[in-house]
C-alpha positions in Angstrom: 8.8 -2.2 3.8 12.3 -3.9 4.7 15.4 -2.4 5.3 19.0 -4.2 5.0 22.0 -2.6 7.2 25.9 -4.5 6.2 28.1 -3.5 8.8 31.0 -5.5 6.7 32.4 -2.6 5.4 32.9 -0.5 8.9 33.4 -3.6 10.9 36.4 -1.7 12.9 34.9 2.1 13.1 32.7 2.1 16.5 31.1 6.1 15.7 30.5 4.8 11.9 28.2 1.7 13.3 26.4 4.1 15.9 25.7 6.1 13.3 25.1 3.5 10.6 22.7 1.7 13.2 21.2 5.2 14.2 20.2 6.1 11.0 18.6 3.3 9.9 16.2 3.2 13.1 15.6 7.1 12.4 15.0 5.5 9.0 12.4 2.7 9.5 10.6 4.8 11.9 10.1 7.5 9.4 9.4 5.4 6.7 6.8 2.7 9.1 9.0 -0.7 8.0 7.8 -3.7 9.3 11.7 -5.5 9.2 15.0 -4.1 9.5 18.0 -6.8 8.7 21.1 -5.9 10.3 24.6 -8.2 9.2 27.2 -7.8 12.0 28.8 -10.9 10.0 30.0 -14.2 11.8 33.7 -13.2 12.6 34.1 -13.8 16.7 31.0 -12.2 17.4 31.5 -8.5 18.9 30.1 -6.7 16.4 27.5 -9.0 17.0 27.4 -8.4 20.7 27.8 -4.7 20.4 24.2 -4.1 17.6 22.5 -5.8 20.3 24.2 -3.4 23.6 23.4 -0.5 20.6 19.1 -1.9 20.2 19.2 -2.6 24.1 19.4 0.9 25.0 15.8 2.3 26.8 15.7 4.6 24.1 15.8 2.5 21.1 14.4 0.0 22.6 11.0 2.1 22.8 11.5 1.9 18.8 10.8 -1.6 18.2 8.2 -4.5 18.6 11.4 -7.4 18.9 14.6 -8.5 17.3 15.1 -12.6 16.2 17.9 -14.3 15.5 18.7 -16.0 12.3 18.3 -19.8 13.4 20.7 -20.6 10.2 22.6 -17.4 10.0 24.5 -16.6 13.3 25.7 -13.2 11.6 22.1 -12.0 10.4 20.1 -9.9 13.0 16.3 -9.0 12.2 14.7 -5.4 14.1 11.0 -5.7 13.4 9.3 -3.1 13.9 4.8 -3.2 14.8 2.9 -0.1 13.5 -1.1 0.9 14.7 
């Protein structure tokens, strides 16, 4: 199961971004998704940095296995989960 989150519509609302990220991670854990695709977009890179800081929080980092940055499209991140 894969989930997708596009942040283009809420790029300028910090609270909404945090809520959307938290919701998608919780949903991935709930349904045991294998991958979440997060699209912060290309732009200046500030939104991508914000997403990476969010994912680097201790309590969030404990929930996922790894993060990959798309080599072909720098406006996209993949968060992978590993379930036992």
